N, C-alpha and C positions, 0 to 999 in steps of 0.2 A: 440391499440396500448400503451405503456409505454410512459412517456416523453423522452425525449433527458435525456442521462446521463450529469450530468455535475461533474465537478470536480473542486474544489478549494484546490492552492497547497498554506500551506504559512509554515513559519521557526518557531521554538520552541526556547525556552533560551538552547536547549541541540544543539549546530551544528551537532551533529552526526545523527539529528531526525528530520523530518519531517511532517508534518500532511496533510493529504488528508482528504477532506471533501467531501462525494457523495451524490446525492439525490435519492442515495438508503440504503434500510439496509445491512446493512455488516454482523452483529453479533445481536442477541439478546442478548446475554450475552456476556461479554469480555473474549477474545482468545488472547494468544500470539502463536505465532509461528517461530520457528527458523530450523525444519525439513521439506523440501517439501514432504515429503514424508507420512508425518502423518499432512498435513495442507488441509484446506480448499481450494476451487479450488482459491476464489483471493487472499490468500494468499500463494501457491503455486507459482502461477505468477507472485507475488511479490518476492518470495526468489529463482527464477531462475535467476534474473536478478543480473549481476555479482555485486558485492558489497554488495551488504543487506545483514545484519546479520539478521534479525529478524523482524516482524511485529505484532502488538495488531488492534485489531482491536472491536468496540465495536456501535451499533447504526450506525451512519450513518459517522463514523469517522476511521479514519485508521493513528497508525503512523510507520511508515517505520523507520528502524534503519539501519545505513551504518556505512561501514568501517571509518577510520580514512582517510585513504589513495587513497577515491576514491571522487572526487568528484560529489554534488549534478545536473550539470549540464549533466552529465553521464545518472544517474539514473532516474531522474523525468521526460524525454519523456518516457523511456521503462516504467515505471509504469505506466505513464499517458495510453499509447498504451495497454497495458496488461490488467488494469480493464476496458478500451472500450470493450477489447474481450469476458471478463467474465460478464460485464454487461450489458449487450445487449439494 
């Protein structure tokens, strides 16, 4: 049975980007996604959250970029829930 998923959420110097660090590998090679139709499952789950513009993932790290008019308080809980569904 895999270890329980942990997600650490940290701010970045960019107020419109937030860092999500997981105890799972999200991508061996760095990938940026903006289109849910062409995205990896974890990226597609994040890109369907209202206000999310793009995501980048490599190793155990995901950067989520949002629209300036959307608050992180609206995105972070949805992002954590989406990641928990993808990385069971």
